[in-house]
Phi, psi and omega in degrees: 000324185286346180267356180282146172296165185300314182294326178289328176299316180298314180297316180299316180294320179296317178295321180296316179293322179295319178296321178296319182294314183288333181277346180286117183242358183205161176240162176246122179277161181282142178280155176294326182201156176284336179273130185297319181296316178294325179298316178294319180297313180296320180295322177292319178297317178298318183291322176295320175298319178298314180299317179298314179294319181295312181297316180299315180291320179294324177297318178298317179299315182294313183296313182288344177274318184286314184281115182291338178294340180262013177274063179238163180305319181301311182281339172297315179287324176297319178296316178296320178297321179294322177297315179297317180297318179298320178288319182301312183286338180280342182286325189251314191289309181302313178299319181294318180293316180295317178298323179291321181292320181268003179058050180233118182258359190279137170222134182289163179297320178295319177296322178293318179296317179297320181293318178298316179299313183291319179297315180296317180296312182294320180295319179297311181295321179301312184291320179291326176294320176298326176293317179296323179295327174294320176297317179299317179294322179298312181295319182295324184268320186267336180227057187298327181290330181264002185302311181298331181279313183292315183256054179283163184305322180296316179295319180299316179294319179298318180295320179294315179296326176296318177301315182293316183293312179294327176295320177298316179296315182297312182292320180296317181298309185287329176292313179297320180295321181295318185272010165276346180285162176261142179235094185235354181276314182201156176246016181265119179263122181277062181196156180273359170212165181284128172218163187296314181301322180293323178288324177298326182293326184260004180282144176260005176273172174284120188251005184297314182296321179293315179299320180295317180293321178295315180296314184295313182293316179294322181293316181296311181294314182295314181295319180297313180294317182295320178296321179294316179297316180298314179298320179298316184284332174297316179291322179298311183294323178295327177285318182296321181295344178268359177295134181286332183263126181295327180295322177294323177297317182297317180296318181295316179294324182293334177273334184271318186298315177300324177297319179295321180297314180297316179299314182296316180298314181296316184290312185295311182293317179296317180294321182295321180288316189272338185254003175277160179294141179305325181289342181268003184291128175246130192300306183294316180297318180295322179296315180297315180292326178295326176298322183291333180253342183255340183240314186297310179301313177297332178283322184279329185304316177299325179293317182292317188263002178236306182294333180264002185247115184293324182293319179291319179296319179294320178296322178296320178296318180297317179296319179295320178296318178300317179296320179295320179295319179295321178294320180294321178293324180290000000 
């Protein structure tokens, strides 16, 4: 190599990097722990959390589908959110837990691309659905007489389909843009699942334009949704504080505050992971923050929207009684 002319050195290095890029067919994900026993323990804890979140979300879907009394816009969006949460938590946790148990860190490039697309898509749909739910609460509390007209079934379906369609476009753009980059420095991803910031960190391509597009799109969507949610809740709280009965105020606050907590947790942790510079990514810190936006919200949503909701609990009791009666008759 040292005997080659300068221009030939450049050509040789470019070919070498190109060969490395094209020959890379897989990535290595980060382990939960260097100790095998802790790795198994963490994977089991993650999997138990996944099962709890999955079962809770599926129960909400089943209950709100079977009980016709819950066929209202509010429970329509809660059911859609539960479906998204069940899919969201299934994309990352089961593969990571199984890989930890069998001590396998390998993920193919296609598998990584699929995971990035699904995570981005689910996160986008989750946040936009939470925004629509704030709108639903605003209309229900501030404009109760016009609620059936404003939030009619056709409008609810249109808003949901808009979330899904724009989410597909958003995820497709950023997934395709990410895998146009070259990965020749390392194939080790400092995360327990594939995400865009971790791939930007190990790319040997120029990532400024990609980082800028990711920052700009996330900032515009996030700020717009957050501003809409904030404005909705300011109007909601100003209306609730004028309620003459304290019990009505308490009920209204009890339904709104958990929603605000979930939105804040999801937004802050997700923004911190996705909008920081790739060079500033820290593996342990990123993993903890990724848990807060990819696992905790899908796990908490069933608790917030079922255990604290009398109508869902009553519907669950009725369904259980029906099943018991059918078993006794059989």
